[in-house]
PyMOL Python script that loads the backbone (N, CA, C, O; Angstrom):
from pymol import cmd

cmd.read_pdbstr("""\
ATOM      1  N   UNK A   1      75.310 226.648 180.115  1.00  0.00           N
ATOM      2  CA  UNK A   1      75.226 227.664 179.392  1.00  0.00           C
ATOM      3  C   UNK A   1      74.121 227.778 178.383  1.00  0.00           C
ATOM      4  O   UNK A   1      73.621 228.845 178.027  1.00  0.00           O
ATOM      5  N   UNK A   2      73.704 226.306 177.853  1.00  0.00           N
ATOM      6  CA  UNK A   2      72.585 226.255 177.451  1.00  0.00           C
ATOM      7  C   UNK A   2      71.230 226.523 178.014  1.00  0.00           C
ATOM      8  O   UNK A   2      70.366 227.170 177.424  1.00  0.00           O
ATOM      9  N   UNK A   3      71.097 225.965 179.239  1.00  0.00           N
ATOM     10  CA  UNK A   3      70.171 226.174 180.312  1.00  0.00           C
ATOM     11  C   UNK A   3      70.075 227.643 180.448  1.00  0.00           C
ATOM     12  O   UNK A   3      69.022 228.192 180.122  1.00  0.00           O
ATOM     13  N   UNK A   4      71.143 228.381 180.929  1.00  0.00           N
ATOM     14  CA  UNK A   4      71.076 229.463 181.156  1.00  0.00           C
ATOM     15  C   UNK A   4      70.616 230.487 180.271  1.00  0.00           C
ATOM     16  O   UNK A   4      70.051 231.441 180.804  1.00  0.00           O
ATOM     17  N   UNK A   5      70.769 230.485 178.765  1.00  0.00           N
ATOM     18  CA  UNK A   5      70.293 231.047 177.695  1.00  0.00           C
ATOM     19  C   UNK A   5      68.850 230.772 177.481  1.00  0.00           C
ATOM     20  O   UNK A   5      68.066 231.696 177.260  1.00  0.00           O
ATOM     21  N   UNK A   6      68.460 229.489 177.543  1.00  0.00           N
ATOM     22  CA  UNK A   6      66.969 228.937 177.448  1.00  0.00           C
ATOM     23  C   UNK A   6      66.142 229.563 178.501  1.00  0.00           C
ATOM     24  O   UNK A   6      64.987 229.872 178.209  1.00  0.00           O
ATOM     25  N   UNK A   7      66.578 229.777 179.646  1.00  0.00           N
ATOM     26  CA  UNK A   7      65.684 230.217 180.537  1.00  0.00           C
ATOM     27  C   UNK A   7      65.483 231.629 180.646  1.00  0.00           C
ATOM     28  O   UNK A   7      64.453 232.215 180.977  1.00  0.00           O
ATOM     29  N   UNK A   8      66.821 232.199 180.261  1.00  0.00           N
ATOM     30  CA  UNK A   8      66.637 233.755 180.020  1.00  0.00           C
ATOM     31  C   UNK A   8      65.823 234.241 178.871  1.00  0.00           C
ATOM     32  O   UNK A   8      65.152 235.272 178.842  1.00  0.00           O
ATOM     33  N   UNK A   9      65.983 233.313 177.885  1.00  0.00           N
ATOM     34  CA  UNK A   9      65.018 233.847 176.647  1.00  0.00           C
ATOM     35  C   UNK A   9      63.646 233.410 177.096  1.00  0.00           C
ATOM     36  O   UNK A   9      62.847 234.320 176.877  1.00  0.00           O
ATOM     37  N   UNK A  10      63.092 232.379 177.631  1.00  0.00           N
ATOM     38  CA  UNK A  10      62.041 232.411 178.107  1.00  0.00           C
ATOM     39  C   UNK A  10      61.387 233.090 179.233  1.00  0.00           C
ATOM     40  O   UNK A  10      60.164 233.038 179.361  1.00  0.00           O
ATOM     41  N   UNK A  11      62.198 233.773 180.119  1.00  0.00           N
ATOM     42  CA  UNK A  11      62.002 234.907 181.079  1.00  0.00           C
ATOM     43  C   UNK A  11      61.476 236.332 180.101  1.00  0.00           C
ATOM     44  O   UNK A  11      60.600 237.129 180.437  1.00  0.00           O
ATOM     45  N   UNK A  12      62.226 236.362 178.925  1.00  0.00           N
ATOM     46  CA  UNK A  12      62.123 237.682 178.313  1.00  0.00           C
ATOM     47  C   UNK A  12      60.861 237.538 177.415  1.00  0.00           C
ATOM     48  O   UNK A  12      60.240 238.564 177.135  1.00  0.00           O
ATOM     49  N   UNK A  13      60.396 236.205 176.895  1.00  0.00           N
ATOM     50  CA  UNK A  13      59.344 235.892 176.007  1.00  0.00           C
ATOM     51  C   UNK A  13      58.203 236.015 176.771  1.00  0.00           C
ATOM     52  O   UNK A  13      57.218 236.590 176.309  1.00  0.00           O
ATOM     53  N   UNK A  14      58.212 235.568 177.836  1.00  0.00           N
ATOM     54  CA  UNK A  14      57.004 235.352 178.915  1.00  0.00           C
ATOM     55  C   UNK A  14      56.468 236.774 179.381  1.00  0.00           C
ATOM     56  O   UNK A  14      55.286 237.093 179.513  1.00  0.00           O
ATOM     57  N   UNK A  15      57.692 237.631 179.622  1.00  0.00           N
ATOM     58  CA  UNK A  15      57.467 238.947 180.078  1.00  0.00           C
ATOM     59  C   UNK A  15      57.237 239.060 181.552  1.00  0.00           C
ATOM     60  O   UNK A  15      56.460 239.890 182.024  1.00  0.00           O
ATOM     61  N   UNK A  16      58.031 238.082 182.380  1.00  0.00           N
ATOM     62  CA  UNK A  16      57.914 238.042 183.782  1.00  0.00           C
ATOM     63  C   UNK A  16      58.382 239.469 184.303  1.00  0.00           C
ATOM     64  O   UNK A  16      59.109 240.222 183.656  1.00  0.00           O
ATOM     65  N   UNK A  17      57.937 239.696 185.386  1.00  0.00           N
ATOM     66  CA  UNK A  17      58.312 241.124 186.062  1.00  0.00           C
ATOM     67  C   UNK A  17      59.901 241.285 186.246  1.00  0.00           C
ATOM     68  O   UNK A  17      60.649 240.320 186.410  1.00  0.00           O
ATOM     69  N   UNK A  18      60.242 242.368 186.207  1.00  0.00           N
ATOM     70  CA  UNK A  18      61.642 242.671 186.123  1.00  0.00           C
ATOM     71  C   UNK A  18      62.466 242.336 187.499  1.00  0.00           C
ATOM     72  O   UNK A  18      63.694 242.310 187.578  1.00  0.00           O
ATOM     73  N   UNK A  19      61.667 242.116 188.427  1.00  0.00           N
ATOM     74  CA  UNK A  19      62.152 241.484 189.752  1.00  0.00           C
ATOM     75  C   UNK A  19      62.651 240.125 189.733  1.00  0.00           C
ATOM     76  O   UNK A  19      63.664 239.732 190.311  1.00  0.00           O
ATOM     77  N   UNK A  20      61.701 239.302 188.879  1.00  0.00           N
ATOM     78  CA  UNK A  20      62.131 237.873 188.825  1.00  0.00           C
ATOM     79  C   UNK A  20      63.207 237.810 187.777  1.00  0.00           C
ATOM     80  O   UNK A  20      63.951 236.830 187.753  1.00  0.00           O
ATOM     81  N   UNK A  21      63.326 238.668 187.015  1.00  0.00           N
ATOM     82  CA  UNK A  21      64.428 238.476 185.888  1.00  0.00           C
ATOM     83  C   UNK A  21      65.837 238.695 186.800  1.00  0.00           C
ATOM     84  O   UNK A  21      66.857 238.007 186.754  1.00  0.00           O
ATOM     85  N   UNK A  22      65.571 239.830 187.612  1.00  0.00           N
ATOM     86  CA  UNK A  22      66.738 240.178 188.397  1.00  0.00           C
ATOM     87  C   UNK A  22      67.211 239.130 189.281  1.00  0.00           C
ATOM     88  O   UNK A  22      68.390 238.789 189.370  1.00  0.00           O
ATOM     89  N   UNK A  23      66.172 238.597 189.978  1.00  0.00           N
ATOM     90  CA  UNK A  23      66.748 237.312 190.943  1.00  0.00           C
ATOM     91  C   UNK A  23      67.317 236.169 190.010  1.00  0.00           C
ATOM     92  O   UNK A  23      68.260 235.485 190.408  1.00  0.00           O
ATOM     93  N   UNK A  24      66.852 236.000 188.998  1.00  0.00           N
ATOM     94  CA  UNK A  24      67.537 234.906 188.068  1.00  0.00           C
ATOM     95  C   UNK A  24      68.696 235.220 187.522  1.00  0.00           C
ATOM     96  O   UNK A  24      69.487 234.298 187.323  1.00  0.00           O
ATOM     97  N   UNK A  25      69.022 236.413 187.200  1.00  0.00           N
ATOM     98  CA  UNK A  25      70.499 237.048 187.106  1.00  0.00           C
ATOM     99  C   UNK A  25      71.461 236.977 188.128  1.00  0.00           C
ATOM    100  O   UNK A  25      72.614 236.562 188.014  1.00  0.00           O
ATOM    101  N   UNK A  26      70.889 237.424 189.164  1.00  0.00           N
ATOM    102  CA  UNK A  26      71.888 237.365 190.434  1.00  0.00           C
ATOM    103  C   UNK A  26      72.303 235.965 190.996  1.00  0.00           C
ATOM    104  O   UNK A  26      73.357 235.655 191.550  1.00  0.00           O
ATOM    105  N   UNK A  27      71.082 235.114 190.682  1.00  0.00           N
ATOM    106  CA  UNK A  27      71.558 233.784 191.145  1.00  0.00           C
ATOM    107  C   UNK A  27      72.390 233.057 190.237  1.00  0.00           C
ATOM    108  O   UNK A  27      73.157 232.165 190.601  1.00  0.00           O
ATOM    109  N   UNK A  28      72.267 233.368 189.270  1.00  0.00           N
ATOM    110  CA  UNK A  28      73.387 232.329 188.209  1.00  0.00           C
ATOM    111  C   UNK A  28      74.561 233.494 187.824  1.00  0.00           C
ATOM    112  O   UNK A  28      75.079 233.360 186.716  1.00  0.00           O
ATOM    113  N   UNK A  29      74.961 234.498 188.569  1.00  0.00           N
ATOM    114  CA  UNK A  29      75.999 235.236 188.374  1.00  0.00           C
ATOM    115  C   UNK A  29      77.364 234.602 188.870  1.00  0.00           C
ATOM    116  O   UNK A  29      78.413 234.578 188.225  1.00  0.00           O
ATOM    117  N   UNK A  30      77.146 234.085 190.159  1.00  0.00           N
ATOM    118  CA  UNK A  30      78.026 233.587 190.773  1.00  0.00           C
ATOM    119  C   UNK A  30      78.527 232.103 190.238  1.00  0.00           C
ATOM    120  O   UNK A  30      79.742 231.912 190.297  1.00  0.00           O
ATOM    121  N   UNK A  31      77.799 231.164 189.785  1.00  0.00           N
ATOM    122  CA  UNK A  31      78.095 230.066 189.180  1.00  0.00           C
ATOM    123  C   UNK A  31      78.966 230.521 187.558  1.00  0.00           C
ATOM    124  O   UNK A  31      79.950 229.966 187.069  1.00  0.00           O
ATOM    125  N   UNK A  32      78.354 231.443 187.141  1.00  0.00           N
ATOM    126  CA  UNK A  32      78.958 231.970 185.749  1.00  0.00           C
ATOM    127  C   UNK A  32      80.289 232.497 186.070  1.00  0.00           C
ATOM    128  O   UNK A  32      81.206 232.185 185.311  1.00  0.00           O
ATOM    129  N   UNK A  33      80.520 233.210 187.031  1.00  0.00           N
ATOM    130  CA  UNK A  33      81.754 233.798 187.105  1.00  0.00           C
ATOM    131  C   UNK A  33      82.902 232.782 187.844  1.00  0.00           C
ATOM    132  O   UNK A  33      84.109 233.004 187.738  1.00  0.00           O
ATOM    133  N   UNK A  34      82.383 231.716 188.554  1.00  0.00           N
ATOM    134  CA  UNK A  34      83.395 230.648 188.915  1.00  0.00           C
ATOM    135  C   UNK A  34      83.860 229.808 187.956  1.00  0.00           C
ATOM    136  O   UNK A  34      85.038 229.451 187.923  1.00  0.00           O
ATOM    137  N   UNK A  35      82.716 229.326 186.866  1.00  0.00           N
ATOM    138  CA  UNK A  35      83.149 228.523 185.943  1.00  0.00           C
ATOM    139  C   UNK A  35      84.210 229.519 184.739  1.00  0.00           C
ATOM    140  O   UNK A  35      85.117 229.002 184.087  1.00  0.00           O
ATOM    141  N   UNK A  36      83.916 230.666 184.680  1.00  0.00           N
ATOM    142  CA  UNK A  36      84.983 231.372 183.781  1.00  0.00           C
ATOM    143  C   UNK A  36      86.048 231.637 184.383  1.00  0.00           C
ATOM    144  O   UNK A  36      86.932 231.982 183.599  1.00  0.00           O
ATOM    145  N   UNK A  37      86.461 231.621 185.833  1.00  0.00           N
ATOM    146  CA  UNK A  37      87.605 231.865 186.340  1.00  0.00           C
ATOM    147  C   UNK A  37      88.254 230.295 186.466  1.00  0.00           C
ATOM    148  O   UNK A  37      89.482 230.222 186.502  1.00  0.00           O
ATOM    149  N   UNK A  38      87.656 229.348 186.518  1.00  0.00           N
ATOM    150  CA  UNK A  38      88.199 228.004 186.493  1.00  0.00           C
ATOM    151  C   UNK A  38      88.636 227.792 185.076  1.00  0.00           C
ATOM    152  O   UNK A  38      89.648 227.107 184.924  1.00  0.00           O
ATOM    153  N   UNK A  39      87.985 228.311 183.921  1.00  0.00           N
ATOM    154  CA  UNK A  39      88.515 227.797 182.639  1.00  0.00           C
ATOM    155  C   UNK A  39      89.705 228.672 182.401  1.00  0.00           C
ATOM    156  O   UNK A  39      90.563 228.257 181.622  1.00  0.00           O
ATOM    157  N   UNK A  40      89.861 229.856 182.992  1.00  0.00           N
ATOM    158  CA  UNK A  40      90.943 230.752 182.679  1.00  0.00           C
ATOM    159  C   UNK A  40      92.099 230.109 183.580  1.00  0.00           C
ATOM    160  O   UNK A  40      93.250 230.159 183.148  1.00  0.00           O
ATOM    161  N   UNK A  41      91.842 229.512 184.803  1.00  0.00           N
ATOM    162  CA  UNK A  41      93.047 229.046 185.379  1.00  0.00           C
ATOM    163  C   UNK A  41      93.582 227.757 184.753  1.00  0.00           C
ATOM    164  O   UNK A  41      94.723 227.334 184.941  1.00  0.00           O
ATOM    165  N   UNK A  42      92.533 227.099 183.896  1.00  0.00           N
ATOM    166  CA  UNK A  42      92.845 225.924 183.074  1.00  0.00           C
ATOM    167  C   UNK A  42      93.890 226.253 182.200  1.00  0.00           C
ATOM    168  O   UNK A  42      94.848 225.494 182.053  1.00  0.00           O
ATOM    169  N   UNK A  43      93.758 227.615 181.443  1.00  0.00           N
ATOM    170  CA  UNK A  43      94.730 228.076 180.572  1.00  0.00           C
ATOM    171  C   UNK A  43      95.932 228.891 181.375  1.00  0.00           C
ATOM    172  O   UNK A  43      96.630 229.700 180.763  1.00  0.00           O
ATOM    173  N   UNK A  44      96.082 228.684 182.469  1.00  0.00           N
ATOM    174  CA  UNK A  44      97.202 229.287 183.211  1.00  0.00           C
ATOM    175  C   UNK A  44      96.838 231.014 183.307  1.00  0.00           C
ATOM    176  O   UNK A  44      97.802 231.772 183.413  1.00  0.00           O
ATOM    177  N   UNK A  45      96.013 231.359 183.283  1.00  0.00           N
ATOM    178  CA  UNK A  45      95.726 232.811 183.452  1.00  0.00           C
ATOM    179  C   UNK A  45      94.921 233.199 184.625  1.00  0.00           C
ATOM    180  O   UNK A  45      94.189 232.337 185.111  1.00  0.00           O
ATOM    181  N   UNK A  46      94.952 234.323 185.123  1.00  0.00           N
ATOM    182  CA  UNK A  46      94.403 234.967 186.196  1.00  0.00           C
ATOM    183  C   UNK A  46      92.790 234.890 186.055  1.00  0.00           C
ATOM    184  O   UNK A  46      92.254 235.422 185.084  1.00  0.00           O
ATOM    185  N   UNK A  47      92.053 234.242 187.007  1.00  0.00           N
ATOM    186  CA  UNK A  47      90.668 234.605 186.807  1.00  0.00           C
ATOM    187  C   UNK A  47      90.075 235.980 187.006  1.00  0.00           C
ATOM    188  O   UNK A  47      88.856 236.109 187.118  1.00  0.00           O
ATOM    189  N   UNK A  48      90.978 237.107 187.057  1.00  0.00           N
ATOM    190  CA  UNK A  48      90.629 238.335 187.268  1.00  0.00           C
ATOM    191  C   UNK A  48      90.340 238.665 185.735  1.00  0.00           C
ATOM    192  O   UNK A  48      89.394 239.356 185.357  1.00  0.00           O
ATOM    193  N   UNK A  49      91.255 238.092 184.938  1.00  0.00           N
ATOM    194  CA  UNK A  49      91.172 238.293 183.388  1.00  0.00           C
ATOM    195  C   UNK A  49      89.640 238.278 182.769  1.00  0.00           C
ATOM    196  O   UNK A  49      89.455 238.693 181.625  1.00  0.00           O
ATOM    197  N   UNK A  50      88.695 237.849 183.467  1.00  0.00           N
ATOM    198  CA  UNK A  50      87.613 237.640 182.694  1.00  0.00           C
ATOM    199  C   UNK A  50      86.792 239.075 182.882  1.00  0.00           C
ATOM    200  O   UNK A  50      85.654 239.239 182.444  1.00  0.00           O
ATOM    201  N   UNK A  51      87.404 239.893 183.464  1.00  0.00           N
ATOM    202  CA  UNK A  51      86.777 241.523 183.456  1.00  0.00           C
ATOM    203  C   UNK A  51      86.981 242.061 182.153  1.00  0.00           C
ATOM    204  O   UNK A  51      86.349 243.054 181.795  1.00  0.00           O
ATOM    205  N   UNK A  52      88.000 241.364 181.240  1.00  0.00           N
ATOM    206  CA  UNK A  52      87.915 241.895 180.058  1.00  0.00           C
ATOM    207  C   UNK A  52      87.172 241.752 179.140  1.00  0.00           C
ATOM    208  O   UNK A  52      87.210 242.459 178.133  1.00  0.00           O
ATOM    209  N   UNK A  53      86.286 240.717 179.347  1.00  0.00           N
ATOM    210  CA  UNK A  53      84.958 240.236 178.794  1.00  0.00           C
ATOM    211  C   UNK A  53      83.789 241.333 178.578  1.00  0.00           C
ATOM    212  O   UNK A  53      82.984 241.394 177.648  1.00  0.00           O
ATOM    213  N   UNK A  54      83.942 242.296 179.851  1.00  0.00           N
ATOM    214  CA  UNK A  54      82.856 243.246 180.003  1.00  0.00           C
ATOM    215  C   UNK A  54      82.993 244.212 178.972  1.00  0.00           C
ATOM    216  O   UNK A  54      81.930 244.687 178.571  1.00  0.00           O
ATOM    217  N   UNK A  55      84.053 244.625 178.437  1.00  0.00           N
ATOM    218  CA  UNK A  55      84.384 245.496 177.381  1.00  0.00           C
ATOM    219  C   UNK A  55      84.064 245.065 175.930  1.00  0.00           C
ATOM    220  O   UNK A  55      84.912 244.679 175.126  1.00  0.00           O
ATOM    221  N   UNK A  56      82.929 245.161 175.724  1.00  0.00           N
ATOM    222  CA  UNK A  56      82.145 244.454 174.373  1.00  0.00           C
ATOM    223  C   UNK A  56      82.759 245.544 173.380  1.00  0.00           C
ATOM    224  O   UNK A  56      83.064 246.650 173.828  1.00  0.00           O
ATOM    225  N   UNK A  57      82.934 245.241 172.068  1.00  0.00           N
ATOM    226  CA  UNK A  57      82.693 243.755 171.567  1.00  0.00           C
ATOM    227  C   UNK A  57      84.220 243.229 171.746  1.00  0.00           C
ATOM    228  O   UNK A  57      84.337 242.038 172.033  1.00  0.00           O
ATOM    229  N   UNK A  58      85.313 243.945 171.614  1.00  0.00           N
ATOM    230  CA  UNK A  58      86.656 243.766 171.561  1.00  0.00           C
ATOM    231  C   UNK A  58      87.351 242.440 172.696  1.00  0.00           C
ATOM    232  O   UNK A  58      88.032 241.437 172.486  1.00  0.00           O
ATOM    233  N   UNK A  59      86.674 243.163 174.111  1.00  0.00           N
ATOM    234  CA  UNK A  59      87.089 242.278 175.045  1.00  0.00           C
ATOM    235  C   UNK A  59      86.543 241.063 174.959  1.00  0.00           C
ATOM    236  O   UNK A  59      87.240 240.094 175.264  1.00  0.00           O
ATOM    237  N   UNK A  60      85.086 240.864 174.491  1.00  0.00           N
ATOM    238  CA  UNK A  60      84.320 239.543 174.257  1.00  0.00           C
ATOM    239  C   UNK A  60      85.257 238.753 173.372  1.00  0.00           C
ATOM    240  O   UNK A  60      85.667 237.657 173.753  1.00  0.00           O
ATOM    241  N   UNK A  61      85.568 239.198 172.352  1.00  0.00           N
ATOM    242  CA  UNK A  61      86.205 238.352 171.266  1.00  0.00           C
ATOM    243  C   UNK A  61      87.596 237.842 171.959  1.00  0.00           C
ATOM    244  O   UNK A  61      87.894 236.657 171.810  1.00  0.00           O
ATOM    245  N   UNK A  62      88.348 238.593 172.619  1.00  0.00           N
ATOM    246  CA  UNK A  62      89.516 238.252 173.507  1.00  0.00           C
ATOM    247  C   UNK A  62      89.131 237.278 174.284  1.00  0.00           C
ATOM    248  O   UNK A  62      89.875 236.298 174.320  1.00  0.00           O
ATOM    249  N   UNK A  63      88.032 237.261 175.018  1.00  0.00           N
ATOM    250  CA  UNK A  63      87.947 236.202 176.372  1.00  0.00           C
ATOM    251  C   UNK A  63      87.372 235.107 175.366  1.00  0.00           C
ATOM    252  O   UNK A  63      87.810 233.995 175.660  1.00  0.00           O
ATOM    253  N   UNK A  64      86.679 235.101 174.470  1.00  0.00           N
ATOM    254  CA  UNK A  64      86.198 233.759 173.707  1.00  0.00           C
ATOM    255  C   UNK A  64      87.476 233.146 173.290  1.00  0.00           C
ATOM    256  O   UNK A  64      87.516 231.939 173.525  1.00  0.00           O
ATOM    257  N   UNK A  65      88.588 233.670 172.706  1.00  0.00           N
ATOM    258  CA  UNK A  65      89.685 233.242 172.270  1.00  0.00           C
ATOM    259  C   UNK A  65      90.502 232.425 173.552  1.00  0.00           C
ATOM    260  O   UNK A  65      90.985 231.293 173.495  1.00  0.00           O
ATOM    261  N   UNK A  66      90.499 233.285 174.620  1.00  0.00           N
ATOM    262  CA  UNK A  66      91.171 232.496 175.822  1.00  0.00           C
ATOM    263  C   UNK A  66      90.246 231.337 176.299  1.00  0.00           C
ATOM    264  O   UNK A  66      90.807 230.381 176.835  1.00  0.00           O
ATOM    265  N   UNK A  67      88.813 231.314 176.157  1.00  0.00           N
ATOM    266  CA  UNK A  67      88.224 230.298 176.807  1.00  0.00           C
ATOM    267  C   UNK A  67      88.322 229.214 175.973  1.00  0.00           C
ATOM    268  O   UNK A  67      88.163 228.081 176.427  1.00  0.00           O
ATOM    269  N   UNK A  68      88.602 229.437 174.632  1.00  0.00           N
ATOM    270  CA  UNK A  68      88.583 228.128 173.693  1.00  0.00           C
ATOM    271  C   UNK A  68      89.843 227.438 173.468  1.00  0.00           C
ATOM    272  O   UNK A  68      89.827 226.349 172.895  1.00  0.00           O
ATOM    273  N   UNK A  69      90.983 227.984 173.878  1.00  0.00           N
ATOM    274  CA  UNK A  69      92.259 227.391 174.122  1.00  0.00           C
ATOM    275  C   UNK A  69      92.351 226.116 174.975  1.00  0.00           C
ATOM    276  O   UNK A  69      91.751 226.028 176.046  1.00  0.00           O
ATOM    277  N   UNK A  70      93.151 225.080 174.453  1.00  0.00           N
ATOM    278  CA  UNK A  70      93.331 223.776 175.146  1.00  0.00           C
ATOM    279  C   UNK A  70      94.002 224.242 176.770  1.00  0.00           C
ATOM    280  O   UNK A  70      94.660 225.273 176.909  1.00  0.00           O
ATOM    281  N   UNK A  71      93.751 223.459 177.710  1.00  0.00           N
ATOM    282  CA  UNK A  71      94.404 223.601 178.968  1.00  0.00           C
ATOM    283  C   UNK A  71      95.864 223.379 178.781  1.00  0.00           C
ATOM    284  O   UNK A  71      96.336 222.659 177.901  1.00  0.00           O
ATOM    285  N   UNK A  72      96.610 224.102 179.745  1.00  0.00           N
ATOM    286  CA  UNK A  72      97.940 224.003 179.638  1.00  0.00           C
ATOM    287  C   UNK A  72      98.586 223.117 180.952  1.00  0.00           C
ATOM    288  O   UNK A  72      97.774 222.789 181.817  1.00  0.00           O
ATOM    289  N   UNK A  73      99.772 222.786 181.104  1.00  0.00           N
ATOM    290  CA  UNK A  73     100.219 222.144 182.328  1.00  0.00           C
ATOM    291  C   UNK A  73     100.839 223.282 183.126  1.00  0.00           C
ATOM    292  O   UNK A  73     101.322 223.066 184.237  1.00  0.00           O
TER     293      UNK A  73
END
""", "prot")
cmd.dss("prot")
cmd.show_as("cartoon", "prot")
cmd.util.cbc("prot")
cmd.orient("prot")
């Protein structure tokens, strides 16, 4: 996540063309979604619940609470 944020900020500061920023975002979207689904599965929730995080700001707060919970058996 730190690498993703650092590169995204660097792309914004340098002012690369929008096509390169779009390629970066599309290339990192699948790993980001898979890690989020894995984390939700660790807490015995469906990976589809990450859709909740798309509804800012309330959904993001709920998703952060779910992601920060310890794994369940």
